[in-house]
KENUGU-563904 format. One record per residue (C-alpha): residue number from 1; x, y negated, z negated. Coordinates in Angstrom, 1 decimal. Each point is the difference from the previous one (the first is absolute). Layout:
BEGIN
  resi      xx      yy      zz
   NUM       X       Y       Z
...
***
This chain:
BEGIN
  resi      xx      yy      zz
     1   -24.4    35.8   -19.8
     2     3.1     2.1    -0.6
     3    -1.2     3.2     1.4
     4     2.6     0.2     2.7
     5     2.9    -1.4    -2.1
     6     3.0     2.3    -1.2
     7     1.4    -2.5    -2.4
     8    -0.7    -3.6    -1.4
     9     2.8    -2.5    -1.1
    10    -1.1    -1.7    -3.3
    11     1.4    -2.2    -2.5
    12    -1.9     1.3    -3.0
    13    -2.6     2.8    -0.6
    14    -1.9     1.3    -2.7
    15    -0.2     3.9    -0.9
    16    -3.6     0.2     1.2
    17     0.8    -1.3     3.4
    18     3.2     2.1     0.4
    19    -2.0     3.0    -0.8
    20    -2.7    -0.8     2.4
    21     2.9    -0.6     2.8
    22     1.8     3.2    -0.6
    23    -3.2     2.0    -0.2
    24    -0.7    -1.2     3.6
    25     3.6     0.9     1.0
    26     0.9    -3.8     0.3
    27     3.5    -0.6    -1.4
    28     0.2    -3.1    -2.1
    29     3.3    -1.9     0.3
    30     0.3    -2.4    -2.9
    31     2.7    -2.6     1.0
    32     1.1    -3.4    -0.6
    33     1.6    -2.6     2.2
    34    -0.8    -1.0     3.5
    35    -2.2     2.1     2.2
    36     3.0     0.2     2.5
    37     2.1     1.7    -2.7
    38    -2.9     2.2    -1.2
    39    -0.6     1.2     3.6
    40     3.4     0.8     0.4
    41     0.2     1.9    -3.4
    42    -3.1     2.0     1.0
    43     1.4     0.8     3.6
    44     3.3     1.0    -1.5
    45    -1.3     2.2    -2.7
    46     0.4     3.8     0.1
    47    -3.6     0.4    -1.0
    48    -1.3    -2.0     3.1
    49     2.4     2.1     2.1
    50    -1.1     3.4    -1.1
    51    -3.6    -0.9     0.0
    52     0.3    -1.4     3.6
    53     2.5     2.5     1.3
    54     2.5    -2.8     1.0
    55     3.7     0.9     0.2
***
């Protein structure tokens, strides 16, 4: 179900699930707060910008 995702925003994640995501080249972003704040944090992160070749 996540095959075409480059990253996921989560509130909590266990080490096994994190390893699985990373193995599949999916970045887990463990963030708290509102979904709007989490999306803004990911969008503005340097890692996201480099991976997606944005500005």
